[in-house]
VOVEX-912444 format. One record per residue (C-alpha): residue in one letter; x, y, z; residue number from 1. Coordinates in nm, 4 decimals, m for minus. Layout:
<nodes>
(node 'a'; (X; Y; Z); NUM),
...
</nodes>
This chain:
<nodes>
(node 'm'; (m1.3230; 0.0178; m7.1960); 1),
(node 'r'; (m1.4724; 0.3142; m7.4285); 2),
(node 'e'; (m1.6208; 0.4767; m7.1276); 3),
(node 'i'; (m1.2889; 0.4687; m6.9535); 4),
(node 'm'; (m1.1032; 0.5985; m7.2489); 5),
(node 's'; (m1.3437; 0.8829; m7.3266); 6),
(node 'r'; (m1.2680; 0.9992; m6.9762); 7),
(node 'l'; (m0.9127; 0.9648; m6.9847); 8),
(node 'c'; (m0.8742; 1.1623; m7.3099); 9),
(node 'n'; (m1.1668; 1.3887; m7.2468); 10),
(node 'i'; (m1.3412; 1.3097; m7.5640); 11),
(node 's'; (m1.7029; 1.1798; m7.6533); 12),
(node 'd'; (m1.7809; 0.8462; m7.7435); 13),
(node 'k'; (m1.8057; 0.9462; m8.1086); 14),
(node 's'; (m1.4605; 1.0901; m8.0935); 15),
(node 'y'; (m1.3188; 0.7547; m7.9129); 16),
(node 'y'; (m1.4327; 0.5690; m8.2210); 17),
(node 'v'; (m1.2688; 0.8012; m8.4690); 18),
(node 'w'; (m0.9555; 0.7843; m8.2533); 19),
(node 'r'; (m0.9698; 0.4345; m8.2465); 20),
(node 'k'; (m1.0156; 0.3730; m8.6044); 21),
(node 'k'; (m0.7947; 0.6598; m8.7494); 22),
(node 's'; (m0.6268; 0.9585; m8.5776); 23),
(node 'h'; (m0.4952; 0.8167; m8.2605); 24),
(node 'i'; (m0.4963; 0.4259; m8.3010); 25),
(node 'k'; (m0.1585; 0.3900; m8.1848); 26),
(node 'l'; (m0.2308; 0.5827; m7.8333); 27),
(node 'i'; (m0.5145; 0.3668; m7.8082); 28),
(node 'm'; (m0.3704; 0.0566; m7.8590); 29),
(node 'l'; (m0.1013; 0.1161; m7.6180); 30),
(node 'i'; (m0.3025; 0.1858; m7.3401); 31),
(node 'e'; (m0.5474; m0.0748; m7.4163); 32),
(node 'k'; (m0.2533; m0.3351; m7.4485); 33),
(node 'y'; (m0.0671; m0.2326; m7.1258); 34),
(node 'f'; (m0.3044; m0.1089; m6.9156); 35),
(node 't'; (m0.6188; m0.2730; m6.7577); 36),
(node 'k'; (m0.9671; m0.1167; m6.6726); 37),
(node 'k'; (m0.8799; m0.1121; m6.3010); 38),
(node 'd'; (m0.5586; 0.0639; m6.3565); 39),
(node 'l'; (m0.7090; 0.3341; m6.5669); 40),
(node 'e'; (m1.0135; 0.3800; m6.3073); 41),
(node 'e'; (m0.7385; 0.4359; m6.0378); 42),
(node 'f'; (m0.5574; 0.6453; m6.2393); 43),
(node 'l'; (m0.8745; 0.8846; m6.3095); 44),
(node 's'; (m0.9629; 0.9056; m5.9438); 45),
(node 't'; (m0.6007; 0.9341; m5.7866); 46),
(node 'g'; (m0.3883; 1.0504; m6.0534); 47),
(node 'k'; (m0.1330; 0.7505; m5.9990); 48),
(node 'i'; (m0.1519; 0.3661; m6.0650); 49),
(node 's'; (m0.0226; 0.2115; m5.7283); 50),
(node 'k'; (0.1123; m0.1147; m5.8692); 51),
(node 'y'; (0.3742; 0.1166; m6.0881); 52),
(node 'e'; (0.4839; 0.3356; m5.7777); 53),
(node 'g'; (0.6563; 0.0283; m5.6303); 54),
(node 'i'; (0.8424; m0.0076; m5.9745); 55),
(node 'k'; (0.9199; 0.3358; m5.9757); 56),
(node 'q'; (1.0871; 0.3490; m5.6071); 57),
(node 'g'; (1.2611; 0.0113; m5.6746); 58),
(node 't'; (1.4113; 0.1516; m5.9732); 59),
(node 'q'; (1.5308; 0.4546; m5.7946); 60),
(node 'd'; (1.6628; 0.2487; m5.5222); 61),
(node 'l'; (1.8389; 0.0225; m5.7831); 62),
(node 'i'; (2.0116; 0.3034; m5.9111); 63),
(node 'l'; (2.1394; 0.4643; m5.5969); 64),
(node 's'; (2.2856; 0.1255; m5.4972); 65),
(node 'e'; (2.4630; 0.1184; m5.8320); 66),
(node 'v'; (2.6003; 0.4963; m5.7860); 67),
(node 'q'; (2.7177; 0.3846; m5.4259); 68),
(node 'n'; (2.9006; 0.0429; m5.5516); 69),
(node 'n'; (3.0625; 0.2516; m5.8198); 70),
(node 's'; (3.1581; 0.5354; m5.5909); 71),
(node 'k'; (3.3039; 0.2698; m5.3650); 72),
(node 'm'; (3.5104; 0.1092; m5.6499); 73),
(node 'l'; (3.6300; 0.4316; m5.7844); 74),
(node 's'; (3.7977; 0.5299; m5.4004); 75),
(node 'e'; (3.9591; 0.1912; m5.3959); 76),
(node 'l'; (4.1083; 0.2292; m5.7598); 77),
(node 'l'; (4.2242; 0.6176; m5.6576); 78),
(node 'e'; (4.3492; 0.4720; m5.3227); 79),
(node 'a'; (4.5531; 0.1956; m5.5091); 80),
(node 'l'; (4.6951; 0.4194; m5.7724); 81),
(node 'k'; (4.8152; 0.6641; m5.5091); 82),
(node 't'; (4.9680; 0.3727; m5.3263); 83),
(node 's'; (5.1465; 0.2436; m5.6386); 84),
(node 'g'; (5.2818; 0.5847; m5.7075); 85),
(node 'e'; (5.0964; 0.6082; m6.0477); 86),
(node 'i'; (4.9070; 0.9433; m5.9191); 87),
(node 't'; (5.0542; 1.1736; m5.6692); 88),
(node 'k'; (4.7273; 1.3445; m5.5440); 89),
</nodes>
């Protein structure tokens, strides 16, 4: 993992150990905990991690669906209020 982290952060191998022990320990721990060597190699070669791209699109689709559902509910509520005479516009 040291080689990949050095390339990812554009630092020397020696700096990696300094980062790991002191100055950037949380960053190194975060990356090493949540990303595999394969993830980082893919990111270095393509600029993205394909398995996370689907999650991003899925999240966007979910948000769009919620907005559409809420819009429909608000339209129905507005129509019901107009029908009952509670609002006039």
